[in-house]
Every structure is written in structure tokens, then in C-alpha cells.
C-alpha positions in Angstrom: 9.6 61.7 -97.5 10.4 65.0 -96.5 9.6 68.2 -96.9 10.2 71.5 -95.3 8.3 75.0 -95.1 10.0 77.8 -93.3 7.0 79.7 -91.6 7.1 83.0 -89.7 5.2 83.7 -86.0 5.1 86.1 -83.8 3.1 87.0 -80.4 3.1 90.1 -77.9 4.3 87.9 -75.0 7.1 86.0 -75.9 10.0 84.2 -78.4 9.0 80.3 -76.8 4.7 82.2 -77.0 5.4 82.6 -80.9 7.2 79.4 -81.1 4.4 77.3 -80.1 1.6 79.5 -81.8 3.1 79.1 -84.9 3.5 75.6 -84.8 0.0 75.1 -83.6 -1.4 77.4 -86.2 0.6 75.2 -88.8 -0.8 71.7 -87.3 -4.2 73.2 -88.0 -3.6 72.2 -91.4 -0.2 70.5 -92.4 -0.9 66.8 -91.2 2.2 64.4 -89.8 4.4 67.5 -88.4 7.8 66.3 -87.5 11.3 68.8 -85.9 11.4 72.7 -85.9 14.3 74.5 -86.3 14.0 77.7 -85.2 16.3 80.1 -87.5 15.9 83.9 -87.0 14.7 85.3 -83.9 13.6 89.4 -83.9 11.2 91.9 -82.0 9.2 95.4 -82.5 10.5 97.6 -79.6 8.7 101.0 -78.8 9.9 102.9 -76.7 12.2 100.9 -74.2 9.6 97.6 -74.4 9.1 94.8 -76.6 5.5 95.2 -78.0 5.9 92.0 -80.6 8.3 88.8 -80.4 9.3 87.6 -83.9 10.3 84.1 -85.3 11.3 82.5 -88.4 10.1 78.7 -88.0 11.8 75.8 -89.8 8.8 73.0 -90.1 9.0 69.5 -91.3 6.6 67.5 -91.8 6.4 64.0 -93.9 4.7 63.3 -97.6 1.9 60.6 -97.7 1.7 59.1 -100.6 -1.0 56.9 -99.8 -3.5 59.6 -98.9 -6.3 60.5 -101.5 
């Protein structure tokens, strides 16, 4: 059985870094991560520069029914 969750992450470096950091953080508490789908990307702008990158991810993981 597979389950999906939507998570939002951010980075001050790039969208790619936001994705990598969000997956790394999710993997600390969720076992059996599977696919990742990028749902949305947006950024915070200050002056003429992007100061923060945001991503919304759909992360799937397998449920282990035999786990205690």
C-alpha cells in the first residue's frame, strides 16, 4: 500500500536545493520513501533579488503493515 503526503520546503539557495533539503528532512521521520512530484514552485523577492525559494512536493511512501 502506498500513501501520499504534501510537504512544503524552502531554501535561500535554489529550487533544487529546496527539493533536496525537503526530501532529506522528510526521510528522517518517514521510512520507505518512493516517488516525489513537484506540485508548485514559488519565490520570495526582495528588491530585485530572489531571497527564498519554496517548493510544494507530493511525496509517496510505502506502508509496512508488518512493522511493529
